[in-house]
C-alpha positions in Angstrom: 36.8 -41.5 -3.8 36.8 -38.1 -5.5 38.2 -35.0 -3.8 34.7 -33.6 -3.3 33.7 -36.7 -1.3 34.1 -36.9 2.4 36.1 -39.9 3.8 33.8 -42.3 5.6 35.6 -41.6 8.9 35.1 -37.9 8.6 31.4 -38.3 7.7 30.9 -40.6 10.6 32.4 -38.3 13.2 30.6 -35.3 11.8 27.3 -37.2 11.9 27.6 -38.3 15.5 28.7 -34.8 16.6 25.8 -33.2 14.8 23.4 -35.5 16.4 24.7 -35.4 20.0 26.7 -32.3 20.7 25.5 -29.6 18.3 21.9 -29.3 19.6 23.1 -28.7 23.2 25.8 -26.3 22.2 23.4 -24.3 20.1 21.1 -24.0 23.0 23.9 -22.4 24.9 24.7 -19.9 22.2 28.0 -21.5 21.2 29.6 -20.6 17.9 31.4 -23.0 15.6 34.6 -23.0 13.5 35.5 -26.4 11.9 35.6 -28.9 14.8 35.6 -26.2 17.6 32.7 -24.6 19.4 33.0 -21.7 21.9 30.9 -19.5 24.0 31.7 -16.2 25.7 30.4 -14.2 28.6 32.0 -11.2 30.3 33.4 -13.6 33.0 34.1 -16.8 31.1 35.3 -18.3 27.8 34.3 -22.0 27.3 35.3 -24.2 24.4 34.6 -27.7 23.1 36.9 -29.4 20.6 36.3 -32.7 18.7 39.8 -34.2 18.4 40.3 -36.8 15.8 43.3 -39.1 15.9 46.2 -38.2 13.6 46.3 -41.8 12.6 42.8 -42.0 11.1 42.5 -43.6 7.7 39.8 -43.3 5.1 37.3 -45.6 6.9 39.0 -46.4 10.2 39.8 -44.1 13.1 38.7 -42.6 16.4 37.9 -39.3 18.1 37.5 -37.8 21.6 36.2 -34.6 23.1 38.1 -31.9 25.0 36.5 -29.1 27.1 38.3 -25.9 27.9 37.7 -22.8 30.0 39.3 -19.5 30.7 38.3 -16.9 33.2 38.9 -13.3 32.1 37.0 -12.2 35.2 40.0 -13.3 37.3 42.7 -12.0 35.0 43.1 -15.0 32.6 43.5 -14.2 28.9 40.5 -14.7 26.7 41.7 -16.9 23.8 41.9 -15.3 20.4 41.6 -18.6 18.7 38.8 -21.2 18.9 39.2 -24.5 20.6 39.9 -26.0 23.9 43.7 -26.1 23.2 43.9 -22.3 23.7 42.1 -22.3 27.1 43.9 -21.9 30.4 42.2 -25.0 31.8 41.4 -28.2 29.8 39.8 -31.5 30.5 39.4 -34.5 28.2 36.0 -36.0 28.6 37.0 -39.5 29.7 38.7 -38.0 32.8 35.3 -36.6 33.9 33.9 -40.0 34.4 33.6 -41.8 37.8 36.3 -44.1 36.7 38.6 -41.7 34.8 40.4 -42.9 31.7 41.4 -41.6 28.3 38.2 -42.3 26.4 38.1 -42.4 22.6 35.2 -43.5 20.2 36.6 -45.9 17.6 35.5 -47.1 14.2 36.8 -50.3 12.6 34.7 -49.5 9.5 33.1 -46.0 9.6 30.7 -47.1 6.8 29.0 -49.6 9.1 25.7 -48.2 10.3 25.6 -50.5 13.3 29.0 -49.2 14.4 27.9 -45.6 13.9 24.8 -46.1 16.0 26.8 -47.7 18.8 29.2 -44.8 19.0 26.3 -42.3 18.8 24.6 -44.0 21.8 27.8 -44.2 23.8 28.7 -40.5 23.1 25.2 -39.4 24.0 25.4 -41.2 27.4 28.8 -39.8 28.2 28.0 -36.3 27.0 24.7 -36.1 28.9 26.1 -37.5 32.2 29.6 -36.1 32.3 30.5 -33.7 29.5 27.6 -31.3 29.4 27.2 -31.1 33.2 30.9 -30.2 33.5 30.6 -27.6 30.7 27.7 -26.0 32.5 29.4 -26.2 35.9 32.6 -24.4 34.8 30.8 -21.3 33.7 31.3 -20.3 37.3 35.0 -20.1 38.3 34.2 -20.9 41.9 32.6 -24.2 40.8 35.7 -25.1 38.8 37.8 -24.3 41.7 35.8 -26.7 43.8 36.2 -29.3 41.1 40.0 -28.9 41.1 40.2 -29.3 44.8 37.6 -32.0 45.5 37.1 -34.2 42.5 39.6 -37.2 42.4 39.3 -37.2 38.6 40.9 -33.7 38.6 44.1 -35.1 40.0 46.3 -33.1 42.5 46.1 -29.3 42.3 48.6 -27.8 39.9 49.9 -24.3 39.4 46.8 -23.5 37.4 44.6 -24.2 40.5 46.8 -22.0 42.7 46.7 -19.2 40.2 42.9 -19.5 39.9 42.6 -19.3 43.7 44.7 -16.2 43.7 42.5 -14.7 41.0 39.4 -15.4 43.0 41.0 -13.6 46.0 40.3 -16.5 48.3 43.0 -17.3 51.0 41.1 -20.5 51.9 41.2 -21.8 48.3 44.8 -20.7 47.9 46.0 -22.5 51.1 44.1 -25.7 50.0 45.6 -25.6 46.5 49.1 -25.0 47.8 48.7 -27.8 50.4 47.5 -30.2 47.7 50.4 -29.2 45.4 52.9 -29.9 48.2 51.3 -33.2 49.2 51.7 -34.3 45.6 55.3 -33.4 45.5 55.9 -35.6 48.6 54.4 -38.6 46.9 56.4 -41.6 45.7 55.7 -41.0 42.0 58.0 -38.0 42.0 61.3 -40.0 41.7 64.3 -37.8 42.3 67.6 -39.6 42.2 70.9 -38.8 40.6 70.4 -41.8 38.3 67.2 -40.1 36.9 68.2 -36.5 36.2 65.1 -36.0 34.1 62.9 -36.6 37.1 65.0 -34.7 39.6 65.0 -31.7 37.3 61.2 -31.8 37.1 60.9 -31.8 40.8 63.2 -28.9 41.3 61.2 -26.9 38.8 57.9 -27.8 40.4 59.2 -26.3 43.7 60.6 -23.3 41.9 57.3 -22.6 40.1 55.6 -22.7 43.5 57.9 -20.1 45.1 56.2 -16.8 44.0 52.8 -18.2 45.0 54.1 -19.2 48.4 55.4 -15.7 48.9 52.0 -14.2 47.8 50.3 -16.4 50.3 52.6 -15.3 53.1 54.1 -18.8 53.3 57.5 -20.5 52.8 58.9 -24.0 52.4 59.5 -25.7 55.7 60.3 -29.0 57.2 60.2 -32.0 54.8 59.2 -29.8 51.9 62.3 -27.6 52.4 64.6 -30.7 52.7 63.1 -32.2 49.6 63.5 -29.0 47.6 67.1 -28.7 48.7 67.8 -32.3 47.6 66.1 -31.8 44.3 68.2 -28.7 43.5 71.4 -30.2 44.7 70.9 -33.3 42.5 69.9 -31.0 39.6 73.2 -29.2 39.8 75.0 -32.6 39.7 73.0 -33.7 36.7 73.8 -30.5 34.8 77.5 -30.7 35.6 77.4 -34.4 34.4 76.3 -33.1 31.0 72.9 -34.9 30.6 71.9 -33.7 27.2 68.1 -34.3 27.5 68.1 -32.6 30.8 69.9 -29.5 29.4 67.4 -28.8 26.7 64.4 -29.6 28.8 65.3 -27.1 31.5 67.5 -24.4 29.9 64.5 -22.0 29.6 63.7 -22.5 33.3 67.1 -21.2 34.5 65.6 -18.2 36.2 63.3 -20.3 38.3 66.1 -22.7 39.3 68.3 -19.7 40.2 65.7 -18.2 42.4 65.1 -21.5 44.2 68.9 -22.0 44.5 69.3 -18.5 46.0 66.6 -19.2 48.6 68.3 -22.5 49.6 71.8 -21.2 49.5 72.8 -23.4 46.5 74.8 -21.9 43.6 73.1 -23.0 40.4 74.4 -20.4 37.9 77.7 -22.0 36.8 76.0 -25.4 36.2 73.3 -23.7 34.2 75.9 -21.8 32.1 77.7 -25.1 31.5 74.4 -26.7 30.3 73.8 -23.9 27.8 77.2 -24.3 26.1 
């Protein structure tokens, strides 16, 4: 294959994208740069990226689609680079389905016309039923807020949902987002034991990241949430003092957040953090 020729996998992905995505994105006035498309309004920046696997070979490989959105109308930065990666909010297309999963379109042999047609039909179905409706829906930040709070596929609300609620100026949205965030932190998948300092450190930071938003909402940690945060910070200090290397590097830049939470809970964190930075 000469340098001027496209690899079969590259040609196959470009062909299916041209056939399925491009017409609908052109209709919406999106611009293109390489494998990124984006569209701007005064209120919203939306982007679509075709993400190919880094392990693709000449004729074998796979790709997926990411959709991103940012809302300058509520104070979020408008990306200065194309692509979903630079948006404040991102969703991979497979997680928009009724049964969310990490969906990729694969080619065993990208030169095979039957395989190309199969992937084109599959992408067309997913794009028309999940990807495109979502892209249209998130033009309105209120609609995306509803998605984050109501759709199981979106997962539990994160800090981004809380910040969006603040940007929208809605106390109701803010309370729902905070409640969802706290409910998730109470769940069993947040393991926080001394034997697992990586997890306990994460949990402490999750509570610390929530603090300024709680204050803005006129709320505070209470009851089980306060007790859980206290335990997480206490175990974090133990982990730091025990010299867990991975933990040190993971959380060194979050020292300010941990100190703020420690101050609130009456736990001295600074000596342990200084030890971790040595």
